[in-house]
C-alpha positions in Angstrom: 358.8 319.5 232.3 355.7 317.9 233.8 353.7 316.3 231.3 350.4 317.9 232.7 351.9 321.5 232.1 353.2 320.8 228.8 349.7 319.1 228.0 348.0 322.1 228.9 350.2 324.5 227.0 349.6 322.2 223.9 345.8 322.8 224.4 345.8 326.6 224.9 348.6 328.1 222.5 347.7 327.8 219.1 348.9 331.1 217.8 352.2 333.1 218.8 355.1 331.5 220.1 356.0 330.5 223.5 359.5 328.7 224.6 359.3 327.2 228.0 362.8 325.9 229.5 362.6 323.6 232.4 364.8 323.2 235.3 367.1 320.6 233.1 367.4 323.3 230.6 365.3 321.6 227.6 363.5 323.6 225.6 359.7 323.0 224.1 358.3 325.5 222.0 354.2 326.2 221.6 352.4 328.0 219.0 352.4 328.7 215.1 355.8 330.9 215.3 354.0 334.1 214.5 354.3 337.5 216.5 357.1 338.3 219.0 358.5 335.4 220.5 358.3 335.0 224.5 360.5 332.7 226.6 359.7 331.6 230.4 361.9 329.4 232.6 361.0 327.2 235.3 363.0 327.1 238.0 362.4 323.7 239.4 361.0 320.3 238.4 357.6 320.8 240.5 356.5 324.2 239.4 354.7 323.0 236.1 352.6 320.4 237.7 351.5 322.8 240.3 350.4 325.4 237.9 348.9 322.7 235.6 346.7 321.7 238.6 345.5 325.2 239.8 346.5 327.5 236.9 344.2 330.4 238.0 345.7 330.7 241.4 349.3 329.0 240.9 350.4 331.0 238.1 350.6 334.0 239.8 352.3 332.3 243.1 355.0 330.8 240.7 355.5 334.4 239.1 355.7 336.1 242.7 358.0 333.3 244.1 360.4 333.4 241.2 359.8 330.0 240.3 358.4 331.2 237.0 360.8 333.6 235.3 359.6 335.6 232.2 363.6 335.6 230.3 362.0 337.4 227.2 359.2 339.5 226.7 357.4 340.4 230.0 354.7 338.9 232.3 351.6 341.0 230.4 352.7 339.8 227.1 352.6 336.0 228.7 348.9 336.5 230.2 347.9 338.4 227.0 348.9 335.5 224.8 347.2 333.1 227.2 344.0 334.9 227.1 344.3 335.5 223.1 344.4 331.6 222.8 341.8 331.2 225.1 342.8 330.2 228.3 339.6 328.1 228.8 341.0 325.5 226.9 343.2 324.7 229.6 340.4 323.2 231.7 340.5 319.8 232.5 337.6 317.9 234.5 339.4 318.2 237.4 340.0 322.2 236.8 336.1 322.5 236.2 335.4 320.9 239.4 337.7 323.1 241.4 336.2 326.3 239.6 332.6 324.7 241.0 334.0 324.4 244.2 335.3 327.6 244.5 332.1 329.2 242.9 330.2 327.7 245.7 332.2 328.5 248.3 332.5 332.2 247.4 328.9 332.7 246.8 328.2 331.2 250.3 330.9 333.9 252.0 329.6 336.5 249.6 326.1 336.3 251.3 327.0 336.0 255.1 325.9 339.1 256.6 329.8 339.8 258.5 330.8 343.2 257.9 334.5 342.6 256.9 334.7 346.2 254.9 337.7 347.6 257.2 339.9 344.3 257.1 339.5 344.2 253.3 340.0 347.6 252.6 343.1 347.4 255.1 344.9 344.7 253.2 345.1 346.9 249.9 344.8 350.7 250.8 346.8 350.7 254.1 350.2 349.6 252.0 352.9 352.3 252.5 351.7 355.5 250.6 355.0 355.9 249.2 354.2 352.8 247.0 351.3 354.5 245.3 353.6 357.4 244.7 355.9 355.4 242.6 353.1 355.1 239.6 350.0 357.3 240.2 349.7 360.2 238.6 350.4 363.7 240.5 347.1 363.8 242.4 347.1 360.1 243.3 343.7 358.9 241.3 343.8 355.4 241.9 340.6 354.7 239.6 340.2 354.3 236.0 341.3 357.5 233.9 339.4 358.8 231.3 341.5 359.1 228.1 339.3 361.7 226.3 340.5 362.4 223.7 342.8 359.2 223.2 346.5 359.9 223.6 346.7 362.1 226.4 348.9 361.7 229.1 347.8 360.2 232.5 347.6 363.3 234.4 345.6 364.6 231.9 343.5 361.4 231.8 343.1 361.6 235.4 342.1 365.3 235.3 339.4 364.2 232.5 338.0 361.8 234.7 337.6 364.2 237.7 336.1 366.9 235.4 333.7 364.1 233.6 332.2 363.1 236.8 331.9 366.5 238.4 330.0 367.6 235.1 327.6 364.8 235.5 327.1 365.9 239.6 325.5 369.1 238.1 327.2 371.1 241.4 326.1 374.3 242.4 327.9 376.4 245.1 327.0 376.0 248.9 325.6 372.3 248.0 326.8 369.4 250.5 328.3 366.4 248.8 329.2 363.2 250.0 332.4 361.1 248.4 332.3 357.4 249.6 335.5 356.1 249.0 337.4 359.3 249.2 340.9 358.0 248.4 343.7 360.1 249.0 341.2 363.7 248.6 342.1 364.5 244.9 338.4 364.3 243.6 337.0 366.0 246.7 339.7 369.0 246.6 338.7 369.3 242.8 334.8 369.7 243.3 335.2 372.0 246.4 337.9 374.5 244.2 336.1 374.0 241.0 332.5 374.4 242.1 332.1 376.1 245.6 330.7 373.0 247.4 331.0 371.5 251.0 332.5 368.0 250.7 332.3 365.1 253.2 334.4 362.0 252.2 334.6 358.7 253.9 336.9 356.1 253.8 338.1 352.8 255.8 341.6 353.4 255.2 343.8 354.9 257.9 346.7 355.5 255.2 344.2 357.4 252.8 342.7 359.2 255.8 346.0 360.6 256.8 347.4 361.8 253.5 344.0 363.2 252.4 343.4 365.4 255.5 347.2 366.7 255.5 346.7 367.4 251.5 343.7 369.5 252.2 345.2 371.2 255.0 348.1 372.4 253.0 345.7 373.4 250.4 343.7 375.7 252.9 340.6 373.9 252.1 339.9 372.4 255.5 336.8 374.6 256.1 335.4 372.9 253.1 336.3 369.4 252.7 336.7 366.9 255.4 337.5 363.2 255.5 336.3 360.7 258.0 337.2 356.9 258.9 333.7 355.7 258.4 332.0 353.2 256.8 328.9 353.5 254.6 326.7 351.6 256.7 327.0 354.4 259.6 326.4 357.3 257.4 324.2 359.8 259.0 322.7 363.2 257.6 321.7 364.6 254.2 323.1 365.6 251.1 322.8 367.4 247.6 325.0 365.0 245.8 326.7 361.7 246.4 329.7 360.6 244.3 331.5 357.0 244.5 334.4 355.9 242.6 336.2 353.0 242.3 334.7 351.9 246.0 331.6 349.7 244.6 333.6 346.7 243.5 334.2 346.3 247.3 330.6 346.0 248.3 330.0 342.7 247.6 327.0 340.8 246.0 325.0 340.5 249.5 325.2 344.2 250.3 324.0 345.7 247.2 320.3 346.5 248.9 321.7 347.8 252.0 324.4 350.2 250.2 321.7 351.7 247.6 319.0 351.8 250.4 321.5 353.8 252.2 322.4 356.1 249.4 318.6 356.9 249.1 318.1 357.7 252.7 321.0 360.4 252.8 320.5 362.1 249.5 317.9 364.8 249.1 315.1 364.1 247.2 316.4 366.5 244.4 319.8 365.0 244.8 321.9 363.4 242.4 324.3 360.3 242.8 327.3 359.4 240.4 328.5 355.9 241.0 331.7 354.7 238.9 332.9 351.4 239.1 334.4 348.3 237.3 331.8 345.8 235.8 331.6 343.4 233.4 329.5 342.0 230.5 327.7 339.3 232.4 327.6 337.6 235.6 330.7 335.7 236.6 329.4 334.7 240.0 333.2 334.8 241.6 336.4 336.4 241.3 339.8 335.2 240.4 341.3 333.2 243.3 344.9 335.0 242.9 343.1 338.4 242.8 340.6 337.3 245.9 343.9 336.1 248.0 346.8 338.7 247.3 345.1 341.9 246.0 341.2 342.5 246.7 339.8 340.2 249.5 336.1 340.2 249.1 336.0 342.1 245.7 333.5 341.5 243.3 332.9 343.2 239.7 329.2 343.2 238.8 327.2 342.9 235.7 324.4 345.8 235.5 322.0 342.9 235.6 323.2 342.2 239.2 323.1 345.8 240.0 320.0 347.3 238.5 317.8 345.1 241.0 318.8 346.6 244.0 318.9 350.3 242.7 315.4 350.2 241.8 314.4 348.6 244.8 315.7 351.7 246.4 313.7 353.7 244.7 316.3 355.4 242.4 315.8 356.6 239.0 318.5 355.7 236.1 319.3 358.9 234.5 322.0 358.2 232.6 324.4 354.9 232.0 327.7 355.2 230.3 330.1 352.2 229.4 333.9 353.2 229.1 335.6 350.3 227.6 339.3 350.1 227.1 340.1 353.2 229.3 341.0 351.0 232.5 343.6 349.0 230.3 345.1 352.0 229.3 345.3 353.4 232.6 346.6 350.1 234.1 349.4 350.0 231.2 350.5 353.4 232.3 350.5 352.3 235.8 352.6 349.3 235.2 355.1 350.9 233.3 355.2 353.4 235.8 355.8 351.0 238.4 358.1 348.9 236.6 360.5 352.1 235.9 360.4 352.7 239.7 361.1 348.8 240.4 364.4 349.6 242.7 362.3 351.9 244.9 359.3 349.6 245.5 361.9 347.0 246.6 363.5 349.1 249.1 360.0 349.8 250.6 359.1 345.9 250.3 360.9 343.2 248.5 361.3 341.5 245.1 358.7 339.3 245.9 356.4 342.2 246.6 357.5 343.7 243.3 356.7 340.6 241.5 353.1 340.8 243.0 352.3 343.8 242.3 353.6 343.7 238.8 351.6 340.5 238.2 348.4 342.3 239.5 348.4 345.4 237.3 349.7 342.7 233.9 346.7 340.6 235.0 344.3 343.3 235.1 345.2 345.1 232.1 345.1 341.8 230.5 341.6 341.3 231.6 340.4 344.8 230.3 341.8 344.1 226.8 340.7 340.8 226.2 337.7 339.9 228.4 335.7 343.1 227.6 335.8 344.5 231.1 334.2 347.9 231.3 333.9 350.9 233.5 330.3 351.7 234.2 329.2 355.2 235.1 325.7 355.3 236.6 323.9 358.7 237.2 320.7 358.0 239.5 318.5 360.5 241.1 315.1 360.2 243.0 313.0 362.9 241.5 312.7 362.8 237.5 313.6 366.9 237.1 316.8 366.4 239.2 318.9 365.9 235.6 318.4 367.7 232.3 316.3 365.7 229.8 319.2 366.0 227.5 322.9 365.3 227.8 324.2 368.6 226.4 324.8 369.8 229.8 327.7 367.2 230.5 329.8 369.4 227.5 328.9 372.8 228.6 330.1 372.2 232.4 333.5 370.6 231.2 334.0 373.5 228.9 333.3 375.5 232.1 335.7 373.0 234.2 338.4 373.4 231.6 338.6 377.1 232.4 338.8 376.7 235.8 341.4 374.2 235.3 343.6 376.4 233.1 343.6 378.9 236.5 343.8 376.6 238.9 347.1 376.4 241.1 348.7 373.3 240.9 348.6 371.0 243.6 351.8 370.5 245.8 353.2 367.1 245.7 352.3 365.1 248.8 354.4 365.3 251.6 355.0 362.3 253.9 
């Protein structure tokens, strides 16, 4: 076993128990022996040294390539063990220097005014739509669910998310609603059916566009809900309400000013804008290199302190801020378990390496939400002081009405391919 890899694990693993089997069959145990035992195997002599030299990137790559195999436990438990023990203790002067260089490179690229939105979106969201059908809820909500009350199913929690956001929008029949990042159309259809509004959704994913248009047509909503392949920078017209769920993470640090100025330009003076995104408790200045390379190129999870200045400069008033810790951890756990249960189906769509990549992605994100205190942030913004009631009672009242709608709503048809 590479001495650097063994030394790294020795610095990190203080509690718990991790057994590492090297390519020759030798076994070394780390930790204090408490908790559930985990066992990993290194498939060749070089992989341990590669991980030690760049764990932020190479751990995920080694798992994808089958060079690091989890023989007892699973990859989520491995990542959780590392995070619980304090993965930062793995840092050597060389790793710290590498992190600084990555940080500088990211900060430069994040501020270059080149629009890669469509390319970055296609990298993730233009995957075969059948992949997402393996692990998402019945309405294909690919963003954090709202487990209120705790213990409800994934389907119920995704409905609760749509209900909660719709309540904050204060929708009235006949209003024009803009959805920025419309996914597979579920929220747009929910708003139109529950509140009698006219919805325009924009996306940069051709796969999502095709599926969402087909779903709306099958639901008989084409006269009230439409989806366009449009970037937010090209928006025209004026809307009574704007909602964006799970899209802001892809805007990029350099573009926050342009994003909020565009939203202020297309939102009527009396309008309301609800923004739902993954945040963090303080600026990180960069993103994990494995996530950047394989999952979300150009993505960034901002702290409130990085977002609010652009909101204020665009002329918005912050009417409500809600932090939702742990809800995405519970969502990701449900997705990961459902994906693993359909592993063979996913492998037929892609291959085993892709399946290991996708499992690592879901596990890494779940571990981050559980151990790095990442929250979901919901911002309610307006341009006029009186656009939103002065007390929050209206949210619960609207949710009561929406529950009655849900009870009478005809069930959604399965997505057809």
